[in-house]
N, C-alpha and C positions, 0 to 999 in steps of 0.2 A: 725407493720401493724394492722389497726383497726380490732377490733372483731365485728364491726357492719356490715361487708360487706359480710356475708355468702350468702345472697340471691342475692345482687346487688354489682357488682364490682365497686368500686369507683376509678375512673380514673382521673388522671391529665395529661395535654399535655403541653409539651415544644416546642415552635416554632410555630408561627402563620402566616407564609408566605403562599405562594400560595398552597402548598400541606398540610401544617398544618392546614389551614382553612378548607380544603376539609376533613381531618381526624376529625376535631372537629365537623363539621356539620354531619358526618356519625355517630359519637358517640352519639350525641344529638338526631338525628332524626330516625336512623334506626337500631342501634345496641341494641339488646335485652340483658338483664341481666347486663347491665352496666349503670353507670351515670357519665357523665362528670362534675366533681365538682370543678376543679381547672385549671387555665391556667397560663403560664409563658412565658414572652417575655420581652426583654430589651427595647422594643419600646412601648411607652405609647399608641399610636394610635392603636396598635394591641390588647393591653389589654383592651381598651375601646370598640373595636369591639366585644371581648368575652363577656363583660358585657352587651353591649346594644343589640347585635344581638342574642346571645345565651343564655343570662340570667345567665352567670357564675358569681357568687358573689365573689368567692375567685380568685384573680389574684396576681401574683408575678412579680416583676422586677429582682429579684434575684434568680438564680437557686438553690443555696445551701439551702435557706429557703424553696423553692418550694418542693424539693426532700425529705427533712426531715419531711414533714407534716405527723404526725402519723395517719391521717384520710384517707390517700391515700393507696389503695391497689396495684395499678399499675400506670406505667408512660408510655405515648407515646411520643417519641422523634422524632420531625420533624425539628430539629435544623440543622445549617450548617454542612456539613460533617466533618470538622476537630474537632468538639466537640462530635461526636458520640461515640467514644470509652471511653472517660473519663466520659461522662455523663451516659453512660450505666453502667460502674463500680459503679459510685456513686449511681445510682438507686438500683442496686443489693445489695450493702452494706448497703443501707437504708431500706433493706427488702422488696423491691417492685418487682413485676413482671414488665418486661420492653419490649416494642415494640420499635425498633429503625429502622428508614429509612435506606435503602441501600445507599451506601455501609457502612459496619460496620466501616471501617477505610481505610485510604489511605496507610496505612503501615502494613505489615504482622506482625511485632512485636506488634503493638498496638491491632491487632485482637488476637494475642496469649495472650496478657495481659487480654483482656476480657474473654477469655476462662478459663484462670486460676482462675479468681475471680468467674465466674459462677460455676466452679467445687466446690468451697467452699460453694455455696448456691444451692444445688441440688433441693430444693423444689421451687425455683423461676423460672419462665418461662422467657427465653430470646429469643425473635423472631425477625428475620430481615425481613424488608418489600420488599421482592421479590414478588411483587403483581401479576405477570403473572402466578404464580403457582395456583392462585385462579380464573383465567379466565375459564369460562366454556368450551370453545374451547380447551385450552391447557390441561385442566384436562381430557377431553374426549379422546384427542390424547394420553395422557400418559396412560390412562387405556387400550386403544387399543394396545399400545406398550407393556405394561406389560402382556397383554394377549397373546403375540406372534404374533400379527396380521401382522407384517411386517418382522418377523424373527429376526435376530440379527442386532441391529442398528449399523452402521458403520460410519455415517457422519451426521453432522448437519450444515445447512446453515441458518444463523439467522440475521435479520436486524432490526434496530430501526431508523426510519427516521422521523424527525420533520419538520413541516411546516416552511418554510423560514420566519424569522422575519426580515424584512429589517432595523429595527431600531438597530439590534445587541445587544438588551438589555441583552441577556444571557452572553455576553462576560465578564461582571463584575463578573457574578456568576462563570464563568469558571476559574477565578483566584484561587478559593478555592476548586473547584469541583473535582479536580484531573485530569481533561481533559476528552476527548470524550470517551476514553475506560472505565474509572472508573465511568463516570456519565451515559452514555448511554449504551455501549456495556456490561457493567457489568450485565444487565438484560439478554442479550443474552448468556453471559457466564454461568450464573446460569441455564438457560434453557438447554443449551447444556450438562452440566454435569448432570442435572436431567434426561434428555432423555436417555442419554448414560449409565446411572447407576452409576454416580459419580466416574468416573475414575480420576486418579492423572494426571495432565498436566505435560509434559515433556519439550517442547520447544514451543516458540511463535515468530511469526514474524508479524510486522505491517508496514504499509505504509499508507500515507495519503496526502491529498492536501487541500489547501485553495481556495475555489470557490468564496466566498464572503467576509468573514470577516477577512480582512488582520491584523487587531489588534491581532488576535490569534498567529501570528508569534512570537511576543515578549514574549509570555508565553510558547513557545514550544508546542502549540496545533494546531489542524486543525479543519475544520467544516465538512470534509468528511474523514472518516477513515476506513481502511481495515484491517483485521486481520486473521491469521491462527494459529490454536493451535493443537499441536500433543499430544495425550494422550497415556498413557500405554494401551497395548492391541491392538494398531493400529487404534482406532478411531480418527477422525479429526473434527474440527469445523472451518467453514469459517464465518467471521463476517463483517457486514458493518453497519456503523452509519453515519448519515447525519444530519446536522443542516439546510440544504438548500433545502429540498424537496418542489417542486412548487406546488403540488396539495392538500396537506394535511398531516395528520399523518399516517404512515404505519408501523405497526409492523408485521413481518411475519417470520415464521420458517418452514423449510423443514427438515424432519428427513428421512434419506435414510437407509434402511435395506436390509438384504439379500434376503428378499422375498416381497418387496414392499416399499412404501414411504408414509409419511404424510405430508400434507401441511396445515399450520395453518395461517389464517389471510392474505392471498394473496389479494392485492389490498387495497385501502384505502377508500372503498365505506362505506358511513354512514348507508345504509340500502339497501334492495333489489329492490328498486324502480329505474327504468330506465326512464329517461326523453328523449323524442324525440320531437324536434321542428326545427325551421328555423336554429338554431345554430348547429344542428347535434344530435347525441344520446350520452347521458352522464348519470352519477350518481353523486350525491353530495357526497363530501369527508368528512371524519373525519377531525375535526380541530386540535385536541390535544390529548394527552394520557389520559386526564381525560375522555374525551367522549368515547374513545375506551375501557377503563378498568373501567368504572363506577361501573358495577356489581362486578368486581373483588375487588375493593377497599372496597365495602361494605362487601363481604364475607371474605375478609382478616381480617378485624377488628372483624368480628363476631367470626372467628376462633380463634384470640388471646384471646377473652373473654372465648371462650370454653376451650382453653388450660390452662388458669388460673384456671379454675374449674376442671382440671385433665383430659380433653379429649385429646386423640391422634389425631394429625393432621399431614398432610403431608406439613409442612412448611419448609423453609430453616433453617438449623441449624447454630449454630455459626461456626462449622467447614466448612459448605458450604460456608458461608459468607467469612471465611478466605481464602478458596481456589479461590473464585471469586476475591478477592483483590490480591491474589498471581498472578493470571493470567492477571488480569487488569494491575497490575503494570509492569509485564513482557512485555505486549504489548506496554505500554507507554515508557518503556526504550528502545525498539526496534524501536518505531517511531523516537526517538531522536538519537539513535546510528545508525540506518540503518542496523543493524545486527540482526541475529536470537539470541534470548535470551533464556537462560535456565530459567525454571519457578521455 
């Protein structure tokens, strides 16, 4: 690791798709104490974008050469999910701090492999991108919960609903994403464990339906999925994920406690403006998760930089990511088997 980075963390990013570009822009324009100095993608057009749009002079088409760059202090991974575990290991072994997008892996054994390598490099930060933990509303709710505001939390109901894309463009991505529970509900799984105090899951049951995208049947996936997770100590989580929401993007979570409840993100309204005219009374809707969690993505990356500098942050640990994968995999098995699955 470079000795020139004591004041400014020198970061490289791998993966410049939709989310990777958002992370790259955040690092360049809003992240304090960091400099994005290198980008990696096997796609020439994406490397050109990094040079021409963000002024990144060093780009790589080969990940191995990228991760071994001695002038990099940290790596941000926004690559396809099947690469997350192996690339996180490579970054840690190259002496880099690493931020990796969720999920950490699609297989529990791969998550455990990352954990084993991380234990050999205790001075390196390994942070997983569960961005909702950095959303101001979720953080306020968690603080109220931790202060005993609703008593003992006993249940979480959480959903992730994406605006319907009639082109079905996401279907190709779904072939490698692990399916609706690993791609969408994994956020809700992490939120549920976070709000409930990180309990161990015992059993999971899933059911789903295809409302629009019949192509998903061939890969054992659905565009609307439901899940129930049972935890040690009696807490439960009820999950819903949709790829076919008609009005916009809606992420919402309800935490039910022995002395009250919390409701975060109800409705898909873009702001608090209500429009009334000849068409009725309405509010404009959020279009996608980028718009909903814009501030959270900014704060998440700032927290990663702070963690690399030694700050304590309330981010998902590798163990949290492993447990999210364990639960998501059980839900996926249950969807396909029709049976309750042990987690």
